[in-house]
Phi, psi and omega in degrees: 000317180297326178291319180299314177301320181295317180294324176294326176296316185285327177294316180299317179296319181295318180299309185296324175299316177295313179300321180294322181292320180294321180295319177298318176300314186291315191254347180250323186258321185289122182224073184291148187267345185073189175206166184089187179297153177224146177093182189285165171290158177245131182300128176295329193302327182281352188238063176272126185306131176084358178251113183272155173282326177200153174264358182290146171298137182232131175255117166280108188245123179259129175229137175142213190252203185297336180290315172288334177290323177106018178300129183101347175286153179303326172200173183305318182294348180261001175293157178296326179295308182293326180290328176293321184290309183205141179299132174292162179302329183256033182303145172297146187297326183283354179249000182299129181082355181262081179207167183290323179298339180288335184238357180234088191298331178259039180279132168234164184222136175224131180241114185262000185294147182229127177299141179082357182281157180248180178293333174299317175293320180297325173303313182294320179298315182294328179286322191236349185241006179297139185293145175291143180256127179301318179225079188307328184283351183249328192277121174266142182261132179239098190255132176239136185221149164225125181210149176104340181295316176293330174307324182282311194272336179280145000256046175060023176084006183280337178230162178304147181288141177222172176298136181083353177204072197260013181302127181099349184291153169276161180299322178293321177298322188280343186308308182292333178285330177294316180299316179297324178296318176301309175306318179295318181296316177304312179293322181296307185298319182290320182291319177300313181298323181288336183292336187245081181299343174276358179110148174208156173238128182247133179238112188246134173279146169277179192260124181286171183229106182299344177271007180060031180084003180275323179083014183271088182305325179298343179285347172244029171060038171236163181294154180302144176224089188303326183262010185299316180295321181298315184291315177303314182294325175291327174294318175293323178296325177295316176304310182298318182292314184291320177299315184299338183277356185234119183293341180265007182244128184231138180271130174263124190281075176287322181301313176293323186294323184275347180300131186089006181231018177255216189291345178251026187297335184268354188267095189292350181271350178291145180296333181267007181298137185245099185295333181285336184202068183281062187231163185268125185257011183250150178287173184299332182274006171077319187268352176248162177283158168270189188302310184294325176300324181288329177296318179296320179299315182298323181289322181285327173297316185291328180291318179293323176295314177304316179298333182244019188293335180300337178281344179291118187101350176274133180282150177306134177085356180252155178299150177293162179306152180291347182302131186288154177289138175271120181291140179243123176292123179299138181274143180259108180295354181252000000 
């Protein structure tokens, strides 16, 4: 009898081990990307055929890091910047005609974003590389930005943390760098605004979290970072605070949009689990979106632009265009 019990014990232990291993693979390692559209719907009302938002020349200007550059997209036309500008040839049916070139007949575009760049680099770009405007008094600026993400994730714990590459820092170490980030943001927004005397609207993404709010860096194959979530939250709070002080600067909610689409996308017991799309929106390098992630980014940027489109073409200090604001239903990332 003792031998039978022992054998049953080892069989049960073996079965439980196999089940545990399969569960770990399914919910811890397996990260399917899914297919088809990703992210919220975009309101049809702002994209009526033949109705322009303004006849004024508008420059779509991209500033920032690899997210605005488009690293990880299937091809250049699938980056969020290019999808904002123009629908790609293989556009999803629900997004046909929903792009800026459809409503801004004098739209031009310049993308100054550089993969791997930090907010320190973006300050330099804005200081010395903003494009000359042929007719500054006429060109309205429509600026899209992603900044600060590389400040946090570089250098992946391989070197001691410093400003602009603070991975592994304690919150106390990071506090003076966060203050400097705030100062840079203020200067960047103000300098970009000053560059467009005919007016500009700036749309800046906050910083998403590949760990879905859990903060377990090893789940994205990085060293543990105990204060990572706290520093990340303060960076995002800084972006929101500085933007709130400027009527022409608007925060695009990348952080909320991507929750449930990172390393824990399959874990249905998490509060951020998205049952409608339990898929991974990140590229193989972890820090950039994949093709579906860029679709989602395009949609939330476009929804923010639509929400404030009445200001496009309005000069600083003058009333906004009489065109009514298009209400945008808030997307539920869960």
